[in-house]
C-alpha positions in Angstrom: -57.8 -12.0 -217.6 -61.6 -11.4 -218.2 -64.4 -13.8 -218.7 -65.2 -15.2 -222.2 -67.8 -13.8 -224.6 -69.5 -17.2 -224.3 -70.0 -16.7 -220.6 -71.2 -13.1 -221.0 -73.7 -14.3 -223.6 -75.3 -16.6 -221.0 -76.5 -13.5 -219.1 -73.7 -12.7 -216.7 -72.9 -9.1 -215.8 -69.3 -9.2 -214.7 -68.2 -6.1 -212.8 -64.5 -5.5 -212.1 -63.9 -5.6 -208.4 -61.6 -3.4 -206.4 -58.0 -4.7 -206.1 -57.9 -7.8 -204.1 -55.2 -9.9 -202.4 -54.2 -12.9 -204.4 -55.0 -16.2 -202.8 -52.7 -19.1 -203.8 -54.6 -22.1 -202.5 -58.1 -23.2 -201.6 -57.0 -26.1 -199.4 -57.1 -29.8 -200.0 -59.9 -32.3 -199.7 -59.7 -34.6 -196.7 -59.7 -37.6 -199.0 -56.2 -39.2 -199.4 -55.4 -38.6 -203.1 -53.3 -40.2 -205.7 -50.8 -38.1 -207.6 -52.3 -35.6 -209.9 -51.9 -36.3 -213.6 -49.0 -34.7 -215.4 -49.7 -31.5 -217.3 -48.0 -32.5 -220.5 -51.3 -33.6 -222.1 -53.1 -30.3 -221.6 -55.6 -29.4 -224.3 -57.6 -26.2 -224.9 -61.1 -27.2 -223.7 -62.8 -25.7 -226.8 -60.8 -28.2 -228.8 -61.5 -31.1 -226.4 -65.2 -30.4 -226.6 -65.1 -31.0 -230.4 -63.6 -34.4 -230.1 -65.9 -37.4 -230.6 -67.3 -38.7 -227.2 -66.1 -42.1 -226.0 -69.8 -43.1 -226.0 -72.2 -41.0 -228.1 -75.4 -39.6 -226.6 -78.8 -40.9 -227.8 -80.6 -38.9 -230.5 -83.6 -36.6 -230.0 -85.3 -34.6 -232.8 -85.7 -31.4 -230.7 -83.5 -31.6 -227.6 -80.3 -29.6 -227.4 -77.5 -30.4 -225.0 -76.1 -27.0 -225.6 -79.4 -25.4 -224.4 -79.4 -27.6 -221.3 -75.9 -26.5 -220.5 -76.8 -22.8 -221.1 -79.9 -23.1 -218.8 -77.8 -24.7 -216.0 -75.2 -22.0 -216.2 -77.7 -19.2 -216.4 -79.7 -20.3 -213.4 -76.5 -20.1 -211.3 -75.6 -16.5 -212.2 -78.9 -14.9 -213.3 -78.1 -11.4 -214.7 -75.6 -10.6 -212.0 -72.6 -12.9 -212.1 -70.6 -14.9 -209.6 -70.4 -12.4 -206.7 -68.4 -14.8 -204.6 -65.6 -14.8 -207.1 -66.0 -11.1 -208.0 -65.7 -10.1 -204.4 -62.8 -12.3 -203.4 -60.5 -13.2 -206.4 -58.7 -10.7 -208.7 -60.0 -11.2 -212.2 -56.5 -11.9 -213.6 -55.9 -14.9 -211.2 -54.9 -18.1 -212.9 -55.4 -21.4 -211.1 -55.0 -25.2 -211.4 -57.8 -27.4 -210.3 -58.3 -31.2 -210.2 -61.3 -33.5 -210.2 -61.2 -36.1 -207.5 -63.2 -39.3 -207.1 -64.4 -39.8 -203.5 -66.0 -43.2 -204.3 -65.5 -46.1 -206.6 -67.6 -46.0 -209.7 -68.0 -45.5 -213.4 -67.1 -42.1 -214.8 -69.9 -40.4 -216.9 -70.1 -36.8 -217.9 -66.5 -36.3 -219.0 -67.4 -35.2 -222.5 -70.3 -33.1 -221.2 -67.9 -31.5 -218.7 -65.7 -30.4 -221.6 -68.7 -28.8 -223.3 -69.6 -27.0 -220.0 -66.1 -25.7 -219.5 -65.9 -24.5 -223.1 -69.2 -22.6 -222.8 -67.8 -20.8 -219.8 -64.3 -20.2 -221.1 -63.0 -21.8 -224.3 -59.4 -20.9 -223.3 -59.3 -23.1 -220.2 -57.1 -26.2 -220.7 -57.8 -29.7 -219.5 -56.1 -33.0 -219.2 -58.2 -36.2 -218.6 -56.7 -39.5 -217.5 -60.2 -41.1 -217.7 -63.0 -41.0 -220.2 -66.7 -41.8 -220.1 -67.2 -45.4 -219.2 -63.9 -45.8 -217.4 -63.7 -46.9 -213.8 -62.6 -44.4 -211.2 -61.3 -45.4 -207.7 -61.7 -43.6 -204.4 -58.9 -41.0 -204.0 -58.1 -40.9 -207.7 -57.5 -37.6 -209.5 -58.7 -38.0 -213.1 -58.7 -34.5 -214.5 -56.6 -31.3 -214.3 -58.0 -27.9 -215.3 -55.9 -24.8 -215.9 -56.9 -21.2 -216.5 -58.9 -18.3 -215.1 -59.9 -19.0 -211.5 -63.1 -17.2 -212.1 -63.9 -19.5 -215.1 -63.1 -22.7 -213.2 -65.2 -21.8 -210.2 -68.0 -20.5 -212.4 -68.2 -23.9 -214.0 -67.5 -26.0 -210.9 -71.0 -26.7 -209.6 -72.6 -27.2 -213.0 -69.8 -29.7 -214.0 -70.2 -31.6 -210.7 -74.0 -31.6 -210.7 -74.1 -33.2 -214.2 -71.1 -35.5 -213.6 -72.1 -36.8 -210.2 -75.6 -37.7 -211.3 -74.5 -39.2 -214.6 -71.7 -41.2 -212.9 -74.2 -42.5 -210.3 -76.5 -43.7 -213.1 -73.7 -45.3 -215.0 -72.3 -47.0 -211.9 -75.7 -48.6 -211.0 -76.4 -49.4 -214.7 -73.1 -51.3 -214.9 -73.9 -53.3 -211.8 -77.5 -54.1 -212.9 -76.5 -54.9 -216.6 -73.9 -57.4 -215.4 -76.4 -59.1 -213.1 -79.2 -59.1 -215.7 -77.2 -60.8 -218.4 -78.0 -62.5 -220.8 -81.0 -60.1 -220.7 -80.3 -56.5 -221.8 -80.8 -53.7 -219.2 -83.0 -50.8 -220.1 -84.1 -47.6 -218.3 -87.5 -46.0 -218.5 -89.0 -42.5 -218.9 -88.7 -41.9 -215.2 -86.0 -39.2 -215.6 -85.4 -35.7 -214.3 -87.6 -33.3 -216.4 -85.4 -31.5 -218.9 -82.6 -34.0 -218.5 -84.0 -37.1 -220.1 -81.4 -37.4 -222.9 -78.6 -36.8 -220.4 -79.9 -39.4 -218.0 -80.3 -41.9 -220.9 -76.8 -41.0 -222.1 -75.5 -42.1 -218.7 -77.3 -45.4 -219.0 -75.4 -46.0 -222.3 -72.1 -45.1 -220.7 -72.8 -47.7 -217.9 -73.4 -50.4 -220.5 -77.2 -50.5 -220.6 -79.4 -49.8 -223.6 -82.1 -47.2 -224.1 -85.8 -47.8 -224.0 -88.0 -45.3 -226.0 -86.9 -41.7 -225.7 -90.4 -40.4 -225.3 -94.0 -40.6 -226.4 -93.0 -39.9 -230.0 -90.8 -42.7 -231.0 -92.6 -45.9 -229.9 -96.2 -46.9 -229.2 -96.4 -48.5 -225.8 -99.9 -49.8 -225.1 -100.3 -49.8 -221.3 -103.2 -50.6 -219.1 -104.6 -47.1 -219.2 -104.6 -47.1 -223.1 -106.3 -50.5 -223.1 -109.0 -49.3 -220.6 -109.6 -46.1 -222.5 -109.8 -47.7 -225.9 -112.2 -50.5 -224.8 -109.8 -53.5 -224.6 -106.5 -54.8 -225.8 -107.8 -55.8 -229.3 -109.1 -52.4 -230.0 -105.9 -50.7 -228.7 -103.6 -52.9 -230.9 -105.8 -52.6 -234.0 -106.1 -48.8 -233.6 -102.4 -48.4 -233.1 -101.5 -50.5 -236.1 -104.0 -48.5 -238.2 -102.5 -45.2 -237.0 -98.9 -46.3 -237.9 -100.0 -47.6 -241.3 -101.9 -44.4 -242.1 -99.1 -42.2 -241.2 -96.4 -44.4 -242.7 -94.6 -44.4 -239.3 -91.6 -46.6 -238.7 -92.4 -46.8 -235.0 -93.0 -50.1 -233.4 -95.6 -51.2 -230.8 -95.1 -52.7 -227.4 -98.0 -54.2 -225.5 -98.1 -54.4 -221.7 -99.4 -57.5 -220.1 -99.9 -58.0 -216.3 -100.9 -61.7 -216.1 -100.9 -64.9 -218.1 -104.5 -64.3 -219.3 -103.3 -61.1 -221.0 -100.3 -62.9 -222.4 -102.7 -65.4 -223.9 -104.8 -62.6 -225.3 -101.9 -60.9 -227.0 -100.6 -64.2 -228.4 -104.1 -64.8 -229.9 -103.9 -61.4 -231.6 -100.4 -62.0 -232.9 -101.3 -65.4 -234.4 -104.5 -64.3 -236.0 -103.9 -64.2 -239.7 -106.8 -61.8 -240.3 -105.4 -59.1 -237.9 -102.5 -56.9 -238.9 -100.1 -56.8 -236.0 -96.9 -56.3 -238.0 -95.8 -53.3 -236.0 -95.9 -55.2 -232.7 -92.3 -56.2 -231.8 -92.3 -56.4 -228.0 -94.5 -57.5 -225.1 -94.0 -56.2 -221.6 -94.4 -58.7 -218.7 -95.3 -56.3 -215.9 -94.9 -57.2 -212.2 -95.1 -60.9 -213.0 -93.7 -63.8 -211.0 -90.5 -65.5 -212.1 -92.5 -68.6 -212.9 -95.0 -66.6 -215.0 -92.2 -64.9 -216.9 -90.6 -68.2 -217.8 -94.0 -69.6 -218.8 -94.7 -66.5 -221.0 -91.4 -66.8 -222.8 -92.1 -70.5 -223.5 -95.6 -69.6 -224.8 -94.2 -67.2 -227.4 -91.7 -69.8 -228.6 -94.3 -72.5 -228.7 -96.6 -70.3 -230.9 -93.9 -69.4 -233.4 -93.4 -66.0 -231.9 -89.8 -66.2 -230.9 -89.2 -63.0 -232.9 -91.3 -61.1 -230.4 -89.1 -59.4 -227.8 -90.1 -59.7 -224.1 -89.5 -57.1 -221.5 -89.7 -57.8 -217.7 -90.7 -54.7 -215.7 -91.7 -53.9 -212.2 -89.9 -54.6 -208.9 -86.6 -54.6 -210.6 -83.7 -53.8 -208.2 -80.1 -54.8 -207.9 -81.3 -57.6 -205.6 -83.9 -59.1 -207.9 -82.5 -58.4 -211.4 -80.2 -61.5 -211.6 -83.1 -64.0 -211.2 -85.3 -62.0 -213.6 -82.6 -62.0 -216.2 -82.4 -65.8 -216.1 -86.1 -66.2 -217.1 -85.4 -65.9 -220.8 -86.8 -62.4 -221.3 -85.0 -60.2 -223.9 -85.0 -57.1 -221.8 -85.2 -56.0 -218.2 -86.3 -52.4 -217.6 -85.9 -50.5 -214.3 -87.0 -47.0 -213.4 -84.6 -47.2 -210.4 -81.6 -46.5 -212.8 -82.7 -42.9 -213.1 -85.5 -42.0 -210.6 -83.7 -42.8 -207.3 -80.1 -43.2 -208.1 -77.4 -42.0 -205.7 -74.9 -39.5 -207.1 -71.2 -40.6 -207.3 -69.2 -38.4 -204.9 -66.7 -36.3 -206.9 -65.1 -33.0 -205.9 -63.2 -30.2 -207.7 -60.3 -28.8 -205.8 -58.2 -25.7 -206.6 -54.6 -26.6 -206.0 -53.0 -23.2 -206.6 
């Protein structure tokens, strides 16, 4: 059986190899595995990819997940194809493969994996016993894939690269979100270039919430904006004026680094002669626990309980619990995406 038109459209040039001996097994992983899922629930992957995801991805006005998948597949084969498969496995070979968790964690990337597999070969069939957001345990087989051996192996690394990273992000997010409660856990823009939406999707799967998607959907007035505009007051007034002029629904967040800056932003927010209606959040950046608690009290004492507060800076799994108890609305951490460890998952051809 040959490769799909979808795969060929991604730039592959598949050349029929000389007759080859059929290989029945690729060998087993050294991890002790649970029993593979039954095949009775197999579904054509093109149909599985059209099902609604367990947890929907965030929105972006220009980003395309399909384009990200196409780019990942294309960089693997260029305009040549998978010469390892072409040179070793007869094109008509059918195989069964499984996905195996080699660590405990939160599964993320299940829906994306269906989209990747469908892009390579819509006639592959899949059976998942876990969905995005479910826990997986060491040694657990959670997916079975059937169809063309060439197609399965063509998709293998791309599926694993996305799924392992997303699952690592989701796993850490779940841990940090639980520790941060009652504060809500957010990520930042410290994501892999070109994969921001996918990284942020993994945060949602792990039980966190998304911060702004990019520079286009929220005004964040940070120290550099304040310095370049001549001070916090100028920056806030200019931002408010811009949003009013352009009839933008975007909100404004103002960064503060100490209690003096907190007092300054409170003075602006309580000045009846200054329009600050778009300001909805204040960041408390790298502040001590004592200062964060004091800042939250100050907002409440000045009738600004509606203003959200966000703790940021030095947020790790070890510090987030105490930060979440200070009364802040949100806790944001770049560590969720910029230095996360991938969850170990393998794909194994069984026959």
